N, C-alpha and C positions, 0 to 999 in steps of 0.2 A: 866673787863680787856679783855675778849674775844671779846666783841663788839667793843672796841677801836682798837684791832688788825684787826678785820674784816673790819672795816671802813677804816683803813689805807691801808690795802691790796687792797680794791676795788678802792680807790682813786689813788693808785700807778699804778694799772693795767689800769685804765681809762686814766691816763696821758700818759702812754707808748703807748697805742693804738692810741691816738690822735697824738702823736709825730711820730709814724710810718706812719700814713696816710698822714701827712703833708710832710714827707720826700719823699714819693713816688710820689707826685705831682710835675711835672716839667713844668716850663713855656717854651713855644716855640713860635716862630714867624712863621706865615703862609707864603707861598711863595709869595703871593700877599697881601700887607697890606690893611687895610680898606680904607685908603685915596687914594691909587692907584686904588683900585676897584671903589670907588665913582667917580673918574675922568673918568675912562674908561666907566662906565655905563652912566654917564652924556653925554659923547660924543656919545655913542651908541644910547641913546634915542633921541638925536637931529637929527640923520641921518638914522638909520637902522632898526627901530622897525617895526614889522608886525602889531601890534595892536595899537588902539587909547587909550592913557593914559590921555586924557584931562578931563574925568569924574571920575578919580580915584585919591586916595591919597596913599602915601607910608605908609604902616602899620607897617612893620618890616624889619629890616636888621639883618641877623645873619650869623655866620660862622658855617656850618654844614657839616658832612660827609654824603653824599647822597649814599644810598645803592642800586642803580640800576635804579631809575626812575627820571628824564629822562636819566641819565647816572650815573655811579658809580664814586665817587671821592669826594674830599673836595671842597666846593664851598661857596662863599658869596651868600646868598639867599635874594633877594629883593622881598617883597610881596606887592601887590597893591590891594586895595579894593575900592568899589564904594564910592563916596562922599555922595550920598544919600543911606542909607542902603538898600541893596537888598540881596537876597539869592544866593549864588553860583557865578559863573563866575569871580572869582578872577584871577588875573594874577600874575605870578612870573617870575623873571629873575634870572637865575642861572649863576653866574660868577665863573667858575671853576678856580682853582689855576694854571692850565696849560695855561690859557688865553681864553679858549673857552667860549662863551656866548650863552645860550639857553633861549628863551622865552617859557613859558609854560602857557597854558590856563586851568584853573580848572573848571570843570563842563560842562554842555551841551553847 
């Protein structure tokens, strides 16, 4: 009988913990949506880039909070790597939710 009560208590506490974690997560919409950012970056890459992206592929796009480098704030981060695998020299484009766009060169 003690085992049944213990198992019931553990299951109940586990379900309450899961419920409280789900209740604390709130969905929110960033200031610049993904599709708005893609359109802006596409226009930026056709006119204003400092680097040559012809030998690179898009590796990743993600919404991140950047904590200081190249600037602090929430941004859509576009990472580009070489088509032929090489070490280093990846490029990133940071599209901050206030509209600023920064190109960043990783490596030497």
